[in-house]
N, C-alpha and C positions, 0 to 999 in steps of 0.2 A: 577755556575756563573749566569746562566739565572734566577735563583731564586731571586737573589739580585737586578737584573736590574729593575724590577718594583718598588721596594722599593726606589732605588736611584732616579728614575724618580719622584716618589711621593714627596720625600724630596726636590728635585730641584724645582718642581712645587709649593710646599708649601712655600719655601724660596722666590720665585718670587712674589707670591701673598702677602706675608707679607711685602716685600720691597715696592711693589706698594702701599699698604694701608698706610704704614708709610709715604711715600712721599706725598700721597694725604692729609693725616692729617696735615702734615707740611705746606702745601700750603693753607689749609682751612682758617686760620685767615687772610691771605692776601686777599683772595677773599671776605670774610665776611666783612672786614673793609671798602670795597669800597661801597659807597652808591650813589644812583641816586637821592638824595634829598638834600634839603638845610634847614638851620635853620635861623629864623628871631626872633630877640629879641630886648630888649631895656628897656627904662624907660619913664614913663609919668610924666611930671612935670607941675607946673603952671608957670605963668610969672615971679615969684620971685625965681624959682628954687626949690620950695618945691615939694616933690613927691606926687602923687595922687594915693592912694590905692583905689581899687574898681572900677577903670575905666574899661569900656568894650572896648576891642581891637578886631577888626575883620579884618581878612586877606582874601581878595577875589581875586582869580585867574581870571584875565581879559579874558583869553582865554578859560577856562573851566567852569567858574562860581563856582568852588570849593570854599566853604566858611568855614573858621575855626574861632572860637571865643574863647576868653579867658578873664580873669579878672586880673587886676594888683594886685600883692600882697601888703603886708604892706610896702615894700620898693619902690612901684611904678613900679616894674619890671614885664615884660611879656615875654613869650617865645613861639614860634611856631616851634617845632621840626618836622622833616620829611615832609617838604613841597615839592611838586613837583616843579621842575624848571619852571619859567615863569615870567610874569609881573603881579604884584599884586597891588591892591588898599588896603591901610591900613586905616581903619576908627576907630576913637577913640571918645568915648562918656563918659562923666562923669557929674554927677548932678551938676548944677551951672556953667557949662562951655559950650562954643560953640563947636559943633561937628567939628572935624578936619578930613579931608580926604587927605591922601598922595598918589597921583597917580604915576604910572610908577616906582614902586619899583621892580627892576629887580633882580631875584634870579637865579643863575646858579648852576649847579651840584656842591655840596660840599661847597657852600657858607655858611658862618656864619656871617650874617650881623647884625649890631646893628643900630637901628633907635631910636634916642632920640626925643621924641615928647613933644612939649610945647603947652599946652592948654591955651586959653584966657578966663578969666571969662567974663560972660555976657550973651547975648541972647542965650538961649538953642535951639532956633529954627533956628539960623544962622548956616551955614556950612562954614568952612574955608578950602580952597583947597590949598595944597602945591604941587609943581611940581618938587622939587629937589629930587635927589636919596639918598638912604641909603648909609652910609659909610661902 
């Protein structure tokens, strides 16, 4: 009987380890799905509602000076995934349009904000500042 006792303890220990690992694997997708970042995206249009492809969109974190830049696609869309939470300045530039700055865009953890931007044709040296928040 003493000969089988170490074997049964080993089986019990192995079962416990397997159960623990299975439980940990089941909880992994839940922990992985939580993110401490936010997403900012939207569309850049002109005054008539026509999309502007090739516009440069820059997101600047006012607190950390983190700067991310992207270019709008053929549909005038842009996306900044995985941005740290904070207050951002969003700057948009396109050839033949006045530069637009949208200040105080607040992103919280898990936000997926859409910011529709309308550029005005005209003096490319002028900067238009917008102070309303993203939706």
